N, C-alpha and C positions, 0 to 999 in steps of 0.2 A: 772231410769237408773243413777248410780252414775257419778259424772263429774272426768274426767281423770286428773291428775298431767300434769304439761307441760313435763316432761320425759316420762310418760306414753303415752301422746297423741303423741310424737315424733316417738316412738316406733310403737304404732299402725299405724301411716304415712306410715312407712316403710311396716308394714304388709298388709295395703291395697294395696300398690302398688306391692309389690311381691307376695301377696295372700297365699304363703306356704313359709317359711324358718326357717333354722337351727338358733340359735343365733350368730355364728359366721357370717352367711351372712345378719343379720341386722346389726350388728356390721358394716360391711362393708360399708352399706349405710348410717350410720350416719355420720353427719358432722364433722371435725376437732373442737377442739380437741376431740376426740374419748373417751367416757367412757370406764372403763374396762369390761373387757369380764363377771366378775362375777357381776358386777352391773346391766350388760343388764341381764343376766340370771335372775337375782333378782328382775329385774321389769317384765320382762315375766312371771315370777312365780306368782307376784300380780295380772298382768292383768287376769290370768289365775282363781285365786281364786275370783275375781270379776266377772267373767262370760265373760269377753271379747275377750279371747283366748282358742283355745282348741289345743290339740296335736295329733301326731302320734309317735309311739314310734319304733325306729330303732336302735336297741341292746341297748347301753347305752346312746344313744342320742333321743332327741325330735325333731320333725320338727312342727313348730306352724302354726296355722292358726287362722283367725280372725274370732270370732263367731258372733260379732257384726258388722253390715255392717257400712261403712261409712255415708252412708247415714243416716241410723237410729241413728245413734251417734249425728251427726249433727244437726237433727230434735230436738232432745232432749236438746241438749247444746242450740241450739238458743232460744225453748221455756222458758229454763230456764233465759238464758240473758235477753230476753226481759221481764221477768217476773221481773227479778232483777233491770234493770236500766232504764227500760221505764215504769214501772206499770202495764205490761202486754199489752202495746199498741205497736201493730205494725206500726200504724199511727203516733206514738210519735217517732219511733224508726226513718223511714223513713224522717220527720219533722228534726230530729235531723242531719241525714246526708244530706239533702238538704241544711239546714241553715249552715252548717260546709265547703259548697264547695266540700265535696267529692262525692258527686253524681250529675251529669250533667243532663241537661234538657235531652239529650238524653238516658242517662241511667233510668232514670226516666221513660220514653216513652218506652223503651225496657220490665221494669218490670213490666208495667201496661200491655203490650202486653202481657207477658207471664201470669201473672193473670187472663186475660180474656180466652185464651186458657185453664188454668185449671179449670175455671167452668165448672160445670156439664151441 
């Protein structure tokens, strides 16, 4: 799965929340300063070409929806992130965050509990 640009990801975040939206709806949910309508429309069409977004036609308008789920994209993105920055080792990643004080002992214990619950 291709990685999204920052602008593409921002639009996908809106679509994941709204589930379906016209370009004007997406634009309303974007933070200020808002991009131009044509910019959002262009990015949505790029997302469609990349296979992230589908649409239904209503007259001359298109109502867009995500084809790729947030969970599927996050999983793919994180695998690539861990591979690029931590040599594919989730252990190195966790070690990095615990060393940077970004992950407390309580957070680490919760993470361990979640991992135990996911084991088959």
